[in-house]
C-alpha positions, 0 to 999 in steps of 0.5 A: 500500500506504502509504494502507492503513495510514494508519487502523491507523497513526492509530489507534496513533499517537492511543492513544500521543498520549492516553497522551503517549509521543509520537504526533507525533514518531512521526507525523513520522517516518512521514510523513516517511520511509515516505510521504515527505511534504514536511517543511513539509507533515507538520509542518502535518499533525501540528498538525492531528494533535495538537489533537483527540488532545491536547483529547481527552486533556486532557477525559479527564484533567480528567474523572478529576481529575487535571488543574485547567485554572486550574493549567495554563491559564499553560502552555496560552498559553505553549505557544500563543505559543511555538507560533506563534513558532516556526513563523513561524521554522521557515518561514525556516529551511532544512529540512535544518536543521530536520530535523537539529534535529528529530532531535537534539531526538528523540535527546535525548527517547529517552535521557532517557526511557531513562534517567529516574530518578524522584525519591523524594518527600519 
């Protein structure tokens, strides 16, 4: 039954990822909780899911003029380096600890989003 839901779930999560809502986090929850995928495999699938959705969303935002690639390029480079380093570190950390850390980050992020108040522009 779960395999029949894969396509609609991917569409929904791709849409959310394009909006910047956290489709990747939801994908991790889906893969590990519903599909019962091994955590390390789910991380790999999440990365492969994220790359094309991020590229497409970036191209659309650039076309709309809301992204200046020259300004965000240093962040992109640093994020790629950090992803490589922490992926390597993550390979050597116990899976149960990684799950707890990931869950904690999700809770903190969710609370921040729930209680976030934008600053008034001066």
